[in-house]
C-alpha positions as CSV (number, residue, x, y, z in Angstrom):
1,X,-50.7,67.3,105.1
2,X,-50.1,65.3,101.7
3,X,-49.1,61.6,102.1
4,X,-46.0,59.7,100.6
5,X,-48.6,57.9,97.9
6,X,-49.9,61.2,96.6
7,X,-46.1,62.5,96.0
8,X,-45.2,59.4,94.2
9,X,-48.3,59.6,91.6
10,X,-47.2,63.3,91.3
11,X,-43.7,62.5,90.4
12,X,-44.5,59.7,88.2
13,X,-47.0,61.5,85.8
14,X,-44.5,64.0,84.6
15,X,-41.8,61.3,83.8
16,X,-43.9,59.2,81.6
17,X,-44.8,62.4,79.9
18,X,-41.3,63.4,79.1
19,X,-40.5,60.1,77.8
20,X,-43.1,59.7,75.4
21,X,-42.5,63.0,74.2
22,X,-38.7,62.3,73.8
23,X,-39.8,58.9,71.8
24,X,-42.1,61.1,69.5
25,X,-39.2,63.5,68.8
26,X,-36.8,61.2,67.8
27,X,-39.3,59.2,65.1
28,X,-40.2,62.4,63.7
29,X,-36.5,63.2,63.0
30,X,-35.7,59.9,61.9
31,X,-38.7,60.0,59.2
32,X,-37.6,63.3,58.3
33,X,-33.8,62.1,57.5
34,X,-35.3,59.3,55.4
35,X,-37.6,61.5,53.3
36,X,-34.6,63.9,52.9
37,X,-32.4,60.8,51.5
38,X,-35.4,59.3,49.7
39,X,-35.6,62.7,48.2
40,X,-31.8,62.8,47.4
41,X,-31.8,59.3,45.7
42,X,-34.7,60.4,43.4
43,X,-33.2,63.5,42.5
44,X,-29.7,61.7,41.9
45,X,-31.4,58.9,39.6
46,X,-33.5,61.6,37.7
47,X,-30.1,63.4,37.1
48,X,-28.3,60.4,35.9
49,X,-31.1,59.4,33.8
50,X,-31.2,62.9,32.3
51,X,-27.7,62.9,31.3
52,X,-27.6,59.4,29.8
53,X,-30.6,60.2,27.6
54,X,-28.5,63.4,26.3
55,X,-25.8,61.2,25.4
56,X,-26.4,59.3,21.7
57,X,-26.6,55.7,21.8
58,X,-23.7,53.5,20.4
59,X,-24.2,52.1,17.0
60,X,-24.5,48.2,17.1
61,X,-21.7,46.0,16.5
62,X,-21.1,45.0,13.0
63,X,-21.8,41.4,12.0
64,X,-18.6,39.6,11.2
65,X,-18.3,37.9,8.0
66,X,-16.9,34.6,7.6
67,X,-16.3,31.7,5.2
68,X,-18.4,29.0,5.2
69,X,-19.1,25.4,3.8
70,X,-22.3,23.8,3.7
71,X,-22.1,20.4,5.7
72,X,-22.8,17.4,3.4
73,X,-23.1,13.9,5.0
74,X,-21.5,11.0,3.0
75,X,-22.3,7.2,3.7
76,X,-18.8,6.0,3.1
77,X,-14.8,7.3,2.8
78,X,-11.8,5.9,1.0
79,X,-9.1,5.0,2.5
80,X,-5.6,5.4,0.1
81,X,-3.5,2.2,1.6
82,X,0.0,1.9,0.3
83,X,1.8,-1.3,0.4
84,X,5.7,-1.6,-0.4
85,X,7.5,-4.1,-2.4
86,X,10.3,-4.0,-5.5
87,X,10.3,-4.1,-9.0
88,X,11.8,-7.8,-10.2
89,X,11.9,-9.2,-13.6
90,X,9.1,-11.6,-15.1
91,X,11.8,-14.2,-15.8
92,X,15.1,-14.7,-14.6
93,X,17.8,-17.4,-14.7
94,X,21.1,-18.5,-13.8
95,X,22.8,-20.4,-16.6
96,X,25.2,-23.0,-16.1
97,X,26.8,-26.4,-18.1
98,X,25.1,-29.8,-17.3
99,X,28.4,-31.4,-18.0
100,X,31.9,-31.1,-17.0
101,X,34.4,-29.6,-19.0
102,X,36.8,-27.0,-19.5
103,X,35.4,-23.6,-21.3
104,X,36.1,-22.7,-24.6
105,X,34.4,-19.6,-25.3
106,X,32.1,-17.3,-23.8
107,X,30.6,-15.2,-26.3
108,X,28.5,-12.3,-24.2
109,X,29.4,-10.0,-21.3
110,X,27.7,-8.3,-18.9
111,X,24.9,-6.1,-19.9
112,X,24.5,-7.4,-23.5
113,X,21.2,-7.9,-24.3
114,X,20.7,-11.5,-26.3
115,X,18.0,-13.1,-28.4
116,X,16.3,-16.4,-27.5
117,X,18.1,-19.2,-28.6
118,X,21.5,-16.9,-29.0
119,X,24.7,-19.0,-28.5
120,X,26.4,-17.6,-25.1
121,X,29.1,-20.3,-24.4
122,X,30.6,-23.6,-25.3
123,X,33.0,-26.3,-23.9
124,X,35.7,-27.8,-25.4
125,X,34.7,-30.9,-27.4
126,X,37.5,-32.3,-28.9
127,X,37.5,-35.4,-26.6
128,X,33.6,-35.8,-27.7
129,X,34.8,-35.5,-31.2
130,X,37.3,-38.4,-31.2
131,X,34.8,-40.5,-29.2
132,X,32.2,-39.8,-32.0
133,X,34.4,-40.8,-35.0
134,X,35.7,-43.7,-33.1
135,X,32.1,-45.2,-32.4
136,X,31.3,-44.2,-36.4
137,X,34.4,-46.3,-37.1
138,X,33.3,-49.2,-35.1
139,X,29.7,-49.0,-36.5
140,X,30.9,-48.8,-40.3
141,X,33.1,-52.5,-39.3
142,X,30.1,-53.8,-37.8
143,X,27.7,-52.8,-40.5
144,X,30.0,-54.6,-43.0
145,X,30.2,-57.6,-41.1
146,X,26.3,-57.5,-40.7
147,X,26.0,-57.1,-44.8
148,X,28.2,-60.2,-44.8
149,X,25.7,-62.2,-42.4
150,X,22.7,-61.3,-44.2
151,X,23.8,-63.0,-47.1
152,X,25.2,-66.1,-45.3
153,X,21.8,-66.5,-44.0
154,X,20.1,-66.0,-47.4
155,X,22.6,-68.6,-48.8
156,X,22.0,-71.2,-46.1
157,X,18.4,-70.8,-46.7
158,X,18.3,-71.7,-50.3
159,X,20.8,-74.4,-49.4
160,X,18.5,-75.7,-46.8
161,X,15.8,-75.8,-49.3
162,X,18.2,-77.8,-51.7
163,X,19.0,-80.3,-49.1
164,X,22.8,-79.1,-49.3
165,X,23.3,-78.0,-45.8
166,X,21.7,-78.5,-42.2
167,X,19.4,-76.5,-40.0
168,X,22.1,-76.0,-37.3
169,X,24.2,-74.0,-40.0
170,X,21.1,-71.9,-41.0
171,X,20.5,-71.2,-37.0
172,X,24.3,-70.0,-36.6
173,X,24.1,-67.6,-39.6
174,X,20.8,-66.3,-38.1
175,X,22.2,-65.7,-34.7
176,X,25.5,-64.0,-35.8
177,X,23.2,-61.7,-37.5
178,X,21.2,-60.8,-34.8
179,X,24.3,-60.3,-32.6
180,X,25.6,-57.8,-35.2
181,X,22.4,-55.9,-35.3
182,X,22.6,-55.7,-31.6
183,X,25.9,-54.2,-31.6
184,X,25.1,-52.1,-34.3
185,X,22.1,-50.5,-31.9
186,X,24.5,-50.2,-29.3
187,X,26.8,-48.1,-31.5
188,X,24.1,-45.9,-32.5
189,X,23.1,-45.4,-29.0
190,X,26.7,-44.5,-28.2
191,X,26.6,-42.0,-31.1
192,X,23.5,-40.2,-29.7
193,X,24.9,-40.0,-26.5
194,X,28.0,-38.4,-28.0
195,X,25.5,-36.2,-30.1
196,X,23.6,-34.7,-27.0
197,X,26.8,-34.5,-25.1
198,X,28.3,-32.0,-27.8
199,X,24.7,-29.9,-28.1
200,X,24.8,-29.8,-24.1
201,X,28.4,-28.4,-24.3
202,X,26.8,-25.0,-25.5
203,X,24.7,-22.7,-23.7
204,X,21.8,-20.8,-25.8
205,X,19.6,-18.4,-24.2
206,X,16.6,-19.4,-22.6
207,X,14.7,-16.4,-23.5
208,X,15.3,-12.7,-24.8
209,X,16.8,-10.5,-22.2
210,X,20.1,-9.2,-20.9
211,X,23.1,-10.5,-19.2
212,X,23.4,-9.5,-15.4
213,X,26.3,-11.3,-14.4
214,X,29.3,-13.1,-15.8
215,X,31.1,-15.5,-13.6
216,X,33.9,-16.8,-15.3
217,X,36.0,-15.5,-18.2
218,X,37.4,-18.5,-20.5
219,X,39.6,-21.6,-20.1
220,X,38.5,-22.8,-16.6
221,X,37.6,-26.3,-16.1
222,X,34.0,-26.4,-14.7
223,X,31.9,-28.8,-12.9
224,X,28.5,-29.6,-13.5
225,X,26.1,-27.0,-12.6
226,X,28.5,-24.5,-11.7
227,X,27.5,-20.7,-12.5
228,X,28.4,-19.3,-15.5
229,X,26.0,-16.6,-16.5
230,X,22.9,-14.6,-15.5
231,X,20.1,-13.5,-17.7
232,X,17.0,-11.4,-17.0
233,X,13.9,-10.8,-19.2
234,X,14.0,-7.0,-19.4
235,X,10.4,-6.9,-21.5
236,X,7.9,-6.7,-19.2
237,X,8.9,-6.0,-15.4
238,X,6.9,-7.1,-12.4
239,X,6.4,-5.7,-9.1
240,X,6.0,-7.9,-5.9
241,X,4.5,-6.9,-2.8
242,X,2.9,-8.3,0.3
243,X,-0.9,-7.9,0.7
244,X,-2.4,-7.9,4.2
245,X,-4.9,-10.6,4.3
246,X,-7.5,-8.1,5.2
247,X,-7.6,-6.3,1.6
248,X,-10.0,-7.4,-1.0
249,X,-8.7,-9.2,-3.9
250,X,-11.2,-7.1,-6.3
251,X,-9.5,-4.0,-5.1
252,X,-6.1,-5.2,-6.8
253,X,-7.2,-5.8,-10.3
254,X,-6.1,-2.2,-11.3
255,X,-3.9,-0.4,-9.2
256,X,-1.6,2.6,-9.6
257,X,2.3,1.9,-8.6
258,X,4.6,4.6,-7.5
259,X,8.4,4.0,-8.6
260,X,10.7,7.0,-7.5
261,X,8.7,9.9,-8.5
262,X,6.6,8.0,-11.3
263,X,3.1,6.9,-11.3
264,X,2.4,3.6,-13.3
265,X,-0.7,1.6,-14.2
266,X,-0.6,-2.1,-13.2
267,X,-2.7,-5.2,-13.2
268,X,-2.8,-7.8,-11.3
269,X,-0.7,-10.9,-12.6
270,X,-1.3,-13.4,-9.7
271,X,-2.2,-13.5,-5.7
272,X,-0.5,-16.4,-4.3
273,X,-3.1,-18.5,-2.1
274,X,-0.2,-19.3,0.6
275,X,0.7,-16.7,3.5
276,X,4.5,-15.6,4.1
277,X,5.7,-16.9,7.4
278,X,7.2,-13.7,8.2
279,X,5.5,-10.9,7.1
280,X,2.1,-12.6,7.4
281,X,1.1,-11.3,4.1
282,X,0.2,-12.8,0.7
283,X,2.6,-12.3,-2.2
284,X,0.9,-10.5,-5.3
285,X,2.7,-9.6,-8.6
286,X,1.8,-6.7,-10.7
287,X,2.4,-6.4,-14.5
288,X,3.9,-2.7,-15.5
289,X,1.7,-1.1,-18.0
290,X,3.5,0.2,-21.2
291,X,7.1,-1.2,-20.7
292,X,8.3,1.5,-18.2
293,X,12.0,2.1,-17.8
294,X,12.5,1.1,-14.4
295,X,15.6,-1.0,-12.6
296,X,15.1,-4.4,-11.2
297,X,15.3,-3.9,-7.2
298,X,14.1,-0.1,-6.9
299,X,11.3,0.3,-4.2
300,X,7.6,0.2,-5.3
301,X,4.5,1.4,-3.5
302,X,1.1,0.2,-4.7
303,X,-1.9,2.5,-3.8
304,X,-4.9,0.8,-3.3
305,X,-8.3,2.7,-2.6
306,X,-10.3,0.8,-0.2
307,X,-13.8,2.0,0.5
308,X,-14.9,2.3,4.3
309,X,-18.7,2.1,4.9
310,X,-19.2,4.8,7.8
311,X,-21.3,7.8,7.7
312,X,-19.7,11.1,7.8
313,X,-18.6,14.5,6.5
314,X,-15.2,15.7,5.4
315,X,-13.8,18.8,6.9
316,X,-10.7,20.8,6.5
317,X,-7.8,20.1,8.9
318,X,-7.6,23.6,9.9
319,X,-11.3,23.7,11.2
320,X,-10.8,21.4,14.0
321,X,-10.2,22.5,17.3
322,X,-9.1,20.4,20.6
323,X,-11.5,20.2,23.0
324,X,-11.6,19.1,27.0
325,X,-10.5,15.6,27.4
326,X,-9.0,14.8,24.1
327,X,-12.3,15.3,22.2
328,X,-12.3,17.2,18.9
329,X,-14.8,20.3,18.4
330,X,-15.8,22.3,15.0
331,X,-17.3,25.8,15.0
332,X,-20.4,26.1,13.0
333,X,-23.2,28.5,12.2
334,X,-26.6,27.3,12.7
335,X,-29.7,28.5,10.7
336,X,-29.9,31.5,12.6
337,X,-26.1,32.6,11.8
338,X,-24.9,32.2,15.3
339,X,-21.7,30.4,15.8
340,X,-22.0,27.3,17.9
341,X,-19.4,24.5,19.1
342,X,-20.0,21.0,18.1
343,X,-18.0,17.9,19.1
344,X,-17.0,15.6,16.6
345,X,-15.3,12.1,16.2
346,X,-12.4,11.6,13.9
347,X,-12.7,8.7,11.7
348,X,-10.2,9.1,9.1
349,X,-7.4,11.9,8.5
350,X,-5.3,13.1,5.1
351,X,-2.9,15.7,4.8
352,X,-5.3,18.6,4.5
353,X,-8.7,17.0,5.5
354,X,-10.2,15.0,8.0
355,X,-13.4,12.6,7.8
356,X,-15.7,13.1,11.1
357,X,-18.4,12.2,12.6
358,X,-21.3,14.5,14.5
359,X,-24.7,15.6,14.7
360,X,-25.1,18.4,12.4
361,X,-28.8,19.7,12.6
362,X,-30.4,20.8,9.1
363,X,-28.9,24.2,7.8
364,X,-25.9,24.0,9.8
365,X,-22.7,25.3,8.2
366,X,-18.9,24.7,8.9
367,X,-16.8,27.6,9.5
368,X,-13.9,26.7,7.6
369,X,-11.9,29.7,7.5
370,X,-10.9,32.0,10.2
371,X,-12.4,30.1,13.5
372,X,-10.1,32.0,15.6
373,X,-11.9,35.3,14.4
374,X,-15.3,34.2,16.3
375,X,-16.5,33.1,19.5
376,X,-19.5,31.1,20.5
377,X,-22.7,32.7,20.4
378,X,-21.6,35.4,18.1
379,X,-23.9,36.5,15.0
380,X,-22.1,36.0,11.7
381,X,-22.6,36.6,8.1
382,X,-21.2,34.1,5.5
383,X,-21.5,33.0,2.0
384,X,-21.4,29.4,1.3
385,X,-17.8,28.0,-0.3
386,X,-17.4,25.3,-2.7
């Protein structure tokens, strides 16, 4: 009869064998599935490669042609600085009489051209003429008395030599003669005073020019210094402009001045040493060449070409692109004709071009037209433009 231990051993052996057999079967099945999947993947990839090889390869993309300019470095640039002033006459004067009197004649009108020394206006000198006649008559009377006094002195001198008169009578005659001489001198001074006042009763043109104002019409009683006429010199107009202190005076010797739509060459006449307290500028006067036909008071603009020492290059305004953080960029092409983006600093701007500073390796060219047609890293073809 079998024991319980023997029965347990017999039962355990078949169970262990069964479990091992099932694990081997599962492993074989898994390997079979993996093999089938790998074969399917291989066959699918091979089919895809075959089909891809059967399709013809696409043609290479054409290289984009662009217009380019060789970047040339310059050591300086010129700033066209403009300052505003006005046209004014080289000489102008407000004319008046030095003396009081009644205006007799005014011989010119506004707009008349006059020559230097031409008679412009006169005062009534009737009273002065009467005064001159009175003084002349008095002088003639004194001159007759003086002639008699001179003879008296001569006679007394002879009589005193002969002992027929005293020294006192001779001294009295000499004293009377000296008194008459003094009265003659006084009357001569009075006559000269009348002559001067008559001369100052006429106004003559101080220089050749044109009458700009007429303040009287004739017949008025004028005070000394009351304005009668205004006159300006029209031969050589000047331009008065305030120049900032940082402008080199050497740049002002020969400049271009624009009045309305006309340009004129001008020479510096004078640069005042003082500073205008309002504008904080120095006043410069320029002589316009070739006697231009301009009106006084017109606005004038002087163009001063001021060189600035700073290295950089000129590029068209259209080639600039705004980058990040307010920076400016340019599209350039390197020596391998590949588009690159470079950052630049704008130093000066004009209407259609800007002066920039940046780092440009040797052989770099600027894509100056149509930069929006290309992108960074793209290959391009170009011909160097002027």
